[in-house]
N, C-alpha and C positions, 0 to 999 in steps of 0.2 A: 451411452450414459456420459454426461459431461458435468460433473459436479466435482467439488473437492470437499471432502469431509474427512472425518477422522481417519487418519492413517498415521502411522508413526514409524514407518519403516524408512530405510535409507539404503543406499546402494554402495557398492564398491567392489568387491571381489575382482580378482584378475579375470579378465574376460577372454582368455585364450580359448575357451570352449563355448563361447557365446554362439548363439544361433546366427546363421548368415543373414546379412541385411537384404531385404527384399527391394525390388525397384520401387522408387517413389511414385506414388499415384497422385492425382489431383485431390483425392479425398484425404490422403495423408498430409499433403501440403496445407489443406484447409485446417486440419487438426493442429498442425504446428503453428499456424497463424493464430489459432485460438488458445495457444499455450498448453497443448496436450501432446504428449509423446506417443505417436501411434504404435500400437502393438505391445505397449507396456502397461501393467496393471499392478495395483496393490490388492492382495487377497487377505481380507481380515478374518481371523478366527473368532470364535465365540468367547473364549475365556479372557480374563484380564491379564495384561502383561506381568511378567516377572512372578508367575505362580507355577506350581507343579502342573496344574491343568494345561497351561499353555505349552509346556514342554511335551506333554502327551499329544496335544493337537498337532504340533509340528511333525511328530513321527507319523501320526495317523494320516495327515495330509499327503505325505509322500506316497504312502501305500495306496490310498484311495485314488490319487491322480493317476498313478500307474495303471491301476485296475480299470480306470475309465478311458484309458488310451489317450491321455492328454500329452501332447508333445510340447515341452516348454523348457525354457532356461530360467532357473531360479537366480535372479540377480542378487538377492540378499534375503536373509532371514532376520526378523526383528523380534526381540523378546523383552526389551526394557520399557520402551515408551509406546510400543505398538506390538500387538500379538498377531503376526502374520508374515507374509513374504511379498517380495516384489518380483514379478515374473515378466519374461517376454514370451509372447505367443505368436509363432509364425502363421497360425490359422486362428483368426478371431472367433471362429465358430466354437472353438474349444473353451471359450470363456464361459458359456452357459453350462458346460460340463463341470467346470470348476465351481461355478455358483451353486450347483445342485449338490455338491459334496456335503456330507453331514457336519463336518467341522467348520464349514465356511459360513460366516455371518453375512458378509456381502463383499462386493468387489468395487474397486475405485479406479478411475483413470489415472494415469501418471501425469501430473501437472509439471509445468516447467516455470522456473523463475528467471527473470532477465536482469543482466547487469545494466548499469548506467555509465555515464561518461566520467572521465577523469581529466586532470590538468597538470601540466608541469609549470614550474616557476622557480625563482631563486632570488637571493639578496633581499630578504623580507624583514619586516618589523614584526614584533610579537602580537599580531592582530587578535589572536585568541584572548589575550589579556583584556581587551575591551569587553568581551563577554563576561569574563571573570569578575570584573568590577561591578557589574550589574546583577550578578547572581549570588554574590557572597563567597565564591570560590577563593578569591584573593584573601579574604579574612580567615577562611578555614586554613589556608596555607600559612599565612603570616602570624595569626594570633593563636592558633591551636596546634600548629605544627603537623597537621594531617597531610598525608600524601598517599594513603591507601596501602601502606606497607603491610604485608602479611595476608592480603586479600588476593585471591585468584580470579581473574577476569578472562573469560573465553570470548574470542572474536571469530564468529562464523561469517566468512567473507571471501574476498579474492586472495587471501594470504596477506602477509606483511613483509615489507623489505626490512628484515631484522638487522641488516648491516647499516642502516641509517644511523649515524652517530647520535641523533637525539632520541633514538629508540633503543640504544644499547649496543649496536654494532656487534652482536653475538648471537649464538643459537645453542641453548641447552648446556652452556658451560657454567661452572660455579660462579655464583653472583650475577648471572645474566637474568634479565627480566623474562626472557622467553624460555620457559621450562616444559611447556606442553604443546601438543598439537601435531598435526599431520597434513600432508597434501592428499586430498581424496580424488583428485581429478587429473592433474598434469596440465601442461601448457596448452596442449592441442584439444582439450575437451570442449565440446559444445553439445548439449543434450538434443538439439534439433538436427545437427549435421554430423557430429562425431560423437555418438551417444555412449561409447564405451570408454570409461575413464582409464587413463594410464598414469597413475600417481607418480609424482616425483619423489625424491628423497626427503624433501622438507617443503614447507609451505611458503617459500620465499616469493614475494610479489615484486617482479621486475618489469612487468608489462602492462599492468592495469592501473593500480594506484588507489582504488577505492578503499581497500582494506588498510593500506598504509596510512591513508588520510584519517580513517576511523581510529586506528591505533594511536595516532598522534594526538587526537582530541582526548583520548582516555589517558595516555601515559607518556607523552613526550616530555623530556626534561631539559628543554632550552639549549642554548640561549634564544633561539629564534621562535620556538614554539614550546609552550609549557602546558601540558595537559591537566585535566581536572584531578587525576590521581596518578602522579608521576612515579609513585613508588610501588605500584601493584606488580604482581607476578602474572604473566600473560600466557594464555593458551591460544594458539592460532590454528584454525580449522578451515582449510582452503576448499571452496566448493565451486569456484568459477575458474575457467581456463583464461587464456589470453584473448583480448579483443581481436577481432578480425577473422576468427574461425568460423563465423556464421552469424547466428542470432545472439550469441553471448548469453545463452541460457543454461541453467542447471536444473536437473530433474529433482523432484521432491524426495526421491529415495536417497539421492546423494546428500541432500540438506539434512534429512532425518538421521542418516548415518553419522554425520558430523555432530548433530545434537546428542546422539547417544554417546559418542566419544567424549564430548565435553562433560556429559553426566558421569561417565566412568572416571574421568580425571578429577572429579569432585570440584568443579569450578564453583565459586561462590556467586559469581555474576556471569551471565551470558548475554552478549549483545548480538542482535541480528538486524543489520541495516539493509534489509530487503523486504519485499512484500508483494502483494498481489493476490492471486488466487480468486476464490469466489466471494470473498468479503463476508463469510459466515464463520461463527465460532466453531462450527462443526468441521471447518476446513482441517485437513490432516495436520498441517503445521501448527495450527492454533491448538488442536487437541494435544499434540505432543508437547507444546510449550506449556500447556496447563499442567501436564504431568511432571514437567521439570519444576514448576513452581510448587506443586504438591510435595515434591521431594526436598524442598527447602532451598532451591536455587532462585536467586533474583533474576528474572528474565525481563530484558528490555528490548523493545522492537520499535521500528519506525512505523508510523501510521500510514504513510504513503504520500505521493506527490500529485494526487489527482484532484486537488481542490477546485480547479476550473470546471470540474464535472459535477460539482454540487454534492448533495446529500448521499449517504450510503457508500462512500468511496474509501472508507478505512479498510485496509487489507489484512490478510494473515501474514505472519503468525501473531500479529499484535492483538488479535481479538481473543486470544486464549484467556481462560479464567485466571486472574491474578497477574497477568502480564502487564508490564508498564508500557503502554502504547503511547508513543511520543509524537506530539505535533511540533511544528517548527516556528520559531520566531526569528525575525531578521536581526542580524548583528547591528550594533550601533555604528560600526565603522566597516568600510570595505577596503581591504588590502589586497591588491592583485597586480598582475603585469599590466603595463600601460602601453598605449598607442599614442604617438605624437602626430597630430594632425596639422597640416600647413595649408592654408587657403590664401586667396588673393588679399583678403582684408583682415584675416585673423589666424592666429596659431594657438593651439591648446592641446592639452593632454587629457586622455580619457582612460578608464580602466576597462578591461574586458574579461570575459568568463574563460573557463577552460575551453580548449578546443574539443570538438566532437570526437576526434580520434587522437589519442595522446601521442601517437607516432608522428604526427604532423603539427609541430608547434607553430604558433603565430609569431614568427620571427622574420623581420625584414630590415636588415641592417641599412640597406640603401632605400631611400624613399621610393614608393610605388604609387602609381596613380590610382585614385579611387573614383568609381563611377556608380551611379544609382539608376540603372536602366530598367525598363519595363520588359516583361517577357512577351512572348508572341500572342498572349491573350490580353496584353495591355495592362498587366498588373505589376506592381512593385514587389510582389511576394515571391516571384521566381519559381512558381509551382509547375510551369510548363517550359519547354525548351525556349531559348532565346533565338531570335531571328537574325542575330548579328554576332560578330566575333569581338571578344574583349581580352584578346591575348595579352598576357603579362600585367593584368590589372586586378585590383581588389574590388569585388562587387559589394555594395551596400544594399541589403535586401531586407524587406519588412517581414516580421514574424507573422505566422498565421496561415491557415488554410491548407497546409501540407506539412509533411515532415521535414526535419533538417536534412535527412538523407536526400530527398528530392531536390531541395534547394541547392545542396552541394553538388549533386550530380549534374544538374543543368548548368551551374556556374562553371564547373570543370569542363563540360563539353563545349562551352563557349570560349575556353582558353584562359579563364581566370586562374590566378595563382593564390587567391584567398577569398574568403567570404566573411563579412561582418553582418550579422543579423540584428537589427535593432528591435528591442523588446517593445511590447505595448505598455509596459509599466515603467515607472521611474525607479527601477531596481535592476540588479544583476541576477541572472539565473544561469545555471549550467545546462548546456544542450545535452540531449540524449545522444548516444553513440551514432555516428554517421556511417558506420560500416566499412568493410574492407575495400569496397569498390571506390572509395573516395580517397584520393591522394593529395588533396590540398587542405589547408587548415580552415576550419569554420569556427567562429567564436560569436558570442552574443555580447552586445553592448546595451547600455541603458537607453530608454526611449528618448530622453532629452539630449543625450550625446549623439544619437542618430540624427535627430532633428537639427542639431547644431552643424553637423556635416552637410546635411541637405541644404541648409541655409547658405553655407559657404559655396556649394556647387552652383548656386544661382549666379554667383559673380565670376566664376571661372574655374580653372583646374584646382584640384585638391590632391595632395599626396599624403601618404601615411607611412610611417616607419615604426618599428617595434623591436625591442631588444629584451634583455632579461631584467630591465629596470622595473621596479614596482613603485606603487604610490598608494597612499591611504586617503580616502575621501569619506566624509560623513554620509551615512545612509539616511535618506529622508523617511525611511520606513523602520528605522531602528526601534526595537522594542515592540513592534507590531507583529501580528500573526503573518507568516509568509503566505503570499498569495497562492502558492502551489500546495500548501498543506491540506491534506484530505479532511473531509467532513465525516462525522458520524450521522445517525446512530448506526448500530448494527441492525440487520433486518428484524431481529427479535427485541428491539427497543432497548437494548443495553447501551448505556452512555459510553461513548468513545469519541475522541481520544481520552487518555487518562490525564495527561499533563503536557506542557509545552516546554521547550528548551531552545537555546540558540542553535539555529541550523541554517539560516540564510547568510551566505557570504562569510564562511568560516575558513580562515587560513590555517593550514596544518601541513604535516609532513607528507611527502610523496616519494616514490622510488627514486633512488639516486640516479638510475639510468634515464629517468624522465624529468630531471631537474631538481629533485630534492624537496621542493615545497610548492604549494599551490592553494588556491581558494576553490571551495566547492559549496554548492547550496543543495539542501534537501533535508527531508526528515531523516535521511541517512546520517547526517551530521548532528542532528538533535538527539538521536537515540544514544550514541556513545557518550554524549555529554552527561546524560542521566545515568548511564552505566558507571561512569567515573564517580558521579555523585553518590551512587549506591555504595561504592567501595569505601568512600570516606565515612559514610554512616556506619558501615560494618566495622571499619577500623575503630571508630570512636566508641561504639557501644558494645563491641565484643560479641561473645556468644549469647548475650541476653536478648538479642534482637533476631527475629526470623525474617523470612522473605516477605511475608504479608505485612509485618510491622514496618519494614523498610519502605514498602510501597505506600503504606499509610502515612508515614512521616513525609515522604516526598510530595504526595498529593495535597495533603492538608495544609502544608506550609507554603504552597504555591500562591502567587498573587494574581488573581483574575484581572484582566485588562479591559479597558473600555472599548466599545464598538465605535470606531471612527465614523461609521455611517448611520448611527442611531444614538438614542439618548441614554441607553443603559450599558451594561457590561456586554462584552462579546459572548455569544452563545457558547455554553459548554460543549456543544456539538462541534465546535471548531477549536477551542482552546483547552478543553478538559477542565482541570482545576485551575489552570492559569500558568504563568511563567514561573519556573522553579526558583526557589530561594534556598540555596545550600546552607547558608548561615542559620536561617530560621528552622530548617529541618534538623540541623545538628543541635540547636539549643532548645528545641521544643520540649516543654515540661508537661504537656497534656496531649491527649489524643481523643478523637471523636470517631465513634464507630456507628454505622458504616461511614466510609470516606466519600462515597458518592451515592446519589439516590436516582434510581430509574423508576418512575412512577407509572409506567405502562400507559393506559389510555383512559380517558374520562368516562367512557360509556360502561366501564366495568369497575366494580369495586375492587380495590387493590390489595385485598387481603385482610382488611380490618373491618369489623362490624360497624365501626364508627364512620366509615367512608360514606359519602353521599354523592350525588351528581356533581362532578367536577371537583370533588374534594378527596384529598389523600392524606391519611393520618399516618405519620411515621414516628417511630421511637428511636432516638439516638442516645448513645451512652457516652458521657464525658468522663474520661479517666485522668485523674491527677497523678502524674508521674513523680512529683516532688514527695519525698518522704519526711520532709520537715515543715512545709508551709501549707497553709490552707488556701485553696483556690476559690475565688468568687468569679462568676461569669454571667454575662448577659448574651442574648442572641439578637442579631440584626439581620433583617431581610434585605438583600440586594437584588434588584430586578435585572434580568439579562434579556437580550433581544429574543423575540419569537421569530422563527424562521419557517418557511414553507417552500415546497417545490411547485406551488401553484400560484399563478398570477391572479389578479382580481377577476379576470374573465374565465378562470378555471383551467387555462391552458398550462402546459408543463413548462417550468422555468428551469434552465440549466444552472444559472446563478440563483441561489436561494433568495427568495423575497424576504425582506426584513420588516419587522414591526417593533418599535416605531420606525417610520420610513425615512426619517432624516435625523441628524444630530441636533436639529433645532426645532423638532416638532413638539407641539403641545398636544398631549393625549389625555384621554379620559382614563381614570383609574380602572374602570371595568375592562379595559383592553389590556391590562397588565395582571400577571399573577400576584398573589399575595400569600404571606405565611404568618402564622400566629402560634406562639408558644402556649399550649393549653395547660400544661403542668410540668413541673411545679411553678409557682410564682417566681418571676425574676426579681432581683438577682438570685442566683443559686450558689450555695456554699458547698464545697467538696473538701472533706478532710484530707490530710496527707496520705498518699497511697490509696485513696478511696475512689469511688466512682459514683455517678449520678445519672439516672435516666431522665430524659426530657422528651415530652411529646409535642410534636409540631403538626399543625394542620396546614396543608398547602392547598390553596384554592386556585384553580385554573382560571384564565380570563373568561369573563362572561360576555364581553363586548366584541369578541372576534368570532367570525363565522366558522362553525365546525366543518363546513363544506370546503373551506380553504386549506384544510389539512395542516394546521399549525403545530409546530413543536414549541411549547412555551418552556421557559427555564428561568433559573435564578440561582442565587447563592445564599447559603445560611452562614453568616459570619459570627463566629464565636469570639467574643471579646473577653479576654482572660486576664485576671489580676491576682497575683499572689501577695500574701502578707509577710513576705520576707523583708530583710533590711533594705533591699533596693527597690522594693515595690515593683517586681518584675511584671511587665505587660507584654502579652503576645496576642496574635490573632490567628485563628484557623478558619479555613473556608471549606464548606461542603457544597458542591454543586448538585443541582437536581434538574431533571428534564422530564417532560410528559407529553403525551400526544392528545390534542384536543379533538374529541370525537371518537368514533368507533374504528379503531385500527384494523380490526378483522374484516371490515367492509371496504377497505381501500382497493381501488383498482390497481391491477398489475400491468395490464395492456394499455397502450396509448389509445386515446379516444378516436373513433372513426374520423371525426372532423380534423384530426391532425394527420390523416393520410395513411394510417396503419390500423390493423393489418390489411393486406390485400394479396390476391393471387394474380400472377401475371405469366406471360411467356418469359422464360428465363432470358435476361438481358434487357427486358423491357420494363419501363415504370408505369405502364398503362394497366390498370386492373382489368381483369377479364369481365366481360359483361355476362349476365345470367344466360346459362345454356350455351356458352361459347363451345365450339368444337375445336379440339386440339389433337395432335398426334405427338407421341413420345418416341423419339429416335435419337440418333447421335448428334443431331443439330437442333432439334426442337424438344425442349423440356419445359416443365411448368415449375414455378417457384412460388413459395409463400413467404412473404416479407412481413416482419412484425417488429415492434419496438416495446421493450419492457421499461416501464418508468418506475418500477419498484422491484427489488429482488423477490424471487419466489422459491419456495421449498421444492416445488415440483412443476415442471412444464412438460406437456405432452402434445405432440403433433401427430394426428392420425388422419388417415383417409377413410371416409365414411360413405355408405351408399345412400340411396334415397330413403331407406328406412332408418337411417342413423346408425346402422350396424357398422362396427369397426372392421375395416379390411386389413389393418396393420398400421404399425408405426412408420412414419416417414424416416429416411436416413437421418440419424441423430435426432430422433424424434421423442426420446425419453431422457429428460435432463433433470438432475437434482441439484439443489443448493445453487441456484443460478443467480448471478449478480445482474443488476440492471444494465441496460445499454447506456454507455457514456455518450453525451451529446457533443463530442469534440468535432473538429472540422471533418474528420473521417470516421467512419464506423458508427453511424447514427442508428443503425438498425441491424437486425440479424435475419437470416433467411435459411430455408431448407428446400432442397430440390426434389421434386417428384420425377424420378429418373427411370421408372420401370421396376423398381425393387422396393418392397415393403418388408417389414420385419414383424414376426409374430411375438417375440419376446422382448422384455425390457432391456436386456443386455444387447439387443440389436445384433444377434448372431444367427438368427434362423430366418433366412430370406424367403419371401414369397413373391411371385410375379404379379405385377399390375395387369389386369386384363381390360379389354375394352368395356366401356360402360359409363354411367353417369355418377359423378362423385362430388363431394364437398371436402374441404379441409376443416377438421375440427381442432381448434387450438384451445387447450385447457391449461390455465395458470392458477395455481393454488394461492388464494389470498393470504395475507399475513396472519401468522399464528393459527391457521386453521388446520384441521386434521385431514391428512391425505386420504383417509378411508371414508370421509364424508363427501359425497358427490356435490352437496350444496356449498362446500367450501371453495369451489373453483369458479373463476371467472371464465366463461366459455364463449368463444367466437366461432361462428360457422361462416365459411366463405360462400361466395356465389357458387351456384351449381355450374359445373362444366362437364363436357362429354368427351371422353377419350375415345377417339375413333379407332386408333390402332397403336400397338406398342411393338417396336422392332428393335429391342435392345437385348443383349445377353443379360441373363439374370444377375450376373456378378458385376455388372457395369454400374458402379455406384459413383455418385458425384459428392462433392464436398457439402459440408453443412455450414458451420459458422465460418465466415470469412471467404466463402467461395464466390461471393458477389463483391463488386467494387464498393458497395455501400454497406456491407455487412461487417460485424465485428464479434469478438468473443463476448459472451454474456458476462463473464466474470471480469470484464474490464481489462485494463492494461496490466500485465503481469510483469512488474519491473522492480529493479532495485532502486529505492528512493535515494 
């Protein structure tokens, strides 16, 4: 079972009595590559958390498990946000015994979340202030005197270097901003390689930097960095170990234990700048986050950095109900460390990103030669080894087609002392971690700067030198959505992300041991910006405002931005409600409920008897917060771009197709959605402290083809005027999105003409012909390859005979809450190997042997929003018939599933810290 759904447990206990680690197998390595911790599970009980019934179930579980003869180690017990336990099972067959216990509702695999890169720097200017000027934070500080004092903000991350002078230089002393928190893991922890945490005495971050950077965005107090809410009290909950220990991952039970600790410490706001998982609201971290919001805590999370992979890439925990899921906008200025380039005809300076490994800074006091070679495949991307030596030189490499790790490893093997990767975009981005096997610095530079170096190389030698000197340059994409920011919606058509904030090229604090300051990009940086904003709102409005109202104020006061590639506004599936405006949130005198509209799909009435084909009727309530002045308002409809994952020829598109197709296109009105206020007549008057319902009919486009699977969208702008002395004027925005057509009929599997699914001899890309004869042994196996173009609630891979009778599930052939395959340069598809072993049960713990005979693979994917108990709800594919002549494998010889082939990847996408 490979899904991630509700769980809310978390781990930590001293593991002196942990079960011994078993030797790693190919199947376990495949699980780890898919973001799953082998042998570890969440066991969920039936009752709700924090109830007397849950306490009883915990006691009963221990007795029942012992009676069933289950050998296990209980990693942790959870009672607040999740009712259940996290366990290690040395024998996976015991999982079915646990699943059958009366108190057990279901079992979940243990997912892992991964860290991202960090960067050192020094001698900086207050770059964060450029963002503050555009979001109203500077006015909140200067005119209102707000700083978040009295508000508690929890940071669940890599820890924080609390000794940084701009963060306080103290830990839990009187007057210190750091009064709460713990280290849950220790420096050496990595859930994939060193899964047993050994917590340190406190959560100080001296080796990573991500959490320190996040803390600076929230609470740094100058002179070089000034956070959004520099007066808050902080709680620090460390869930990641140091880089270089392996994959840099943290298991979900560690994260959830930190969430429970923040809940116990009564944090007012919790920031979680990591994400991934299945991309479903049922994901364990999303559900736990929802319960935090239910208990009155403002929860802010990053939406993810997978924008290049298109729709459905928003990750958990940001998909929790009531969570503020934050997209990233680029900063208006870039401040970062610089590189001095000297060529034959020109000399200039450029900025660079963080290094992929913070241990190896891009510092070259003496000029070093720069070369831009091609690898042994003739490519400038450096994805295969080089055929020559480049000892003592810096390699300029093109981004794309392989990981930063591979580029760095090949450059290092060729003798290079550093790597500059030039981006495809005219912007800076932070590389993902390049791993412990790389001991040279790798940084990213902008596309135009890379081209400038290439131009100089045409005339002769080029050298580069770099120190701690920084420089600020204007960003050509300032105020626009960051290219890496993930897309919505969620698989059940809920609008995501919620809102956007500055996250591209943010300069903030960094561990003192790593330079003290640096620039990073990611939705990880946008999330703490909103967390600090929430603290200002809570300080300003006091106990009169709750978590949901804070979310409402932030969303509705945001400013939607235009789509630079189209004629309308950018789709809410990319920017949510728009770019935050702290000043407008603080000064808002009205509210609209709900703050976002998810219209479902046009083939279904959306809950109102007045709905017709392509019509959605919604009632919104406008509340006048002023107790002295009457509000008068009108409503304006603003069209946003429609987007689709289908091109005009119906093939799948990684980059969403947009309508209108250009910023200068002339389009017919019937290709755009429309909205009409049906009642009451505009303008509407609302007395002081009163409220007024308004009914809006939203019509989907009629001139777009439903077969193209469009998501249409727009914004309802509420134009507000008060009759006070100043004639106060404000605007609030409510985004909407809907699906054109019948969402429940959408295909999940790639179309056959796109090359998937198919069955082949393992290692081959040639599909088996009908009635092919195969043998299964140690060197010959059969694999089924498939690509999911839409997330699915349930995916089943079964071997069937000529009568279509199921013989059993393939290894890892029962998957729930599955994300779609990302179409990046690697990992375009998934696979499962027919290796001689099938499984009778959904937990995949009861093996049966494959015998000689004729078979097909049946692949069943549940269509969106369909009932798993309805056979007609599945898209079903049957492979070509193949004949197994012989099987000569031990019954327990199992191969990997997701990720065991070079072209396979985890269904739930990349599990990473944005």
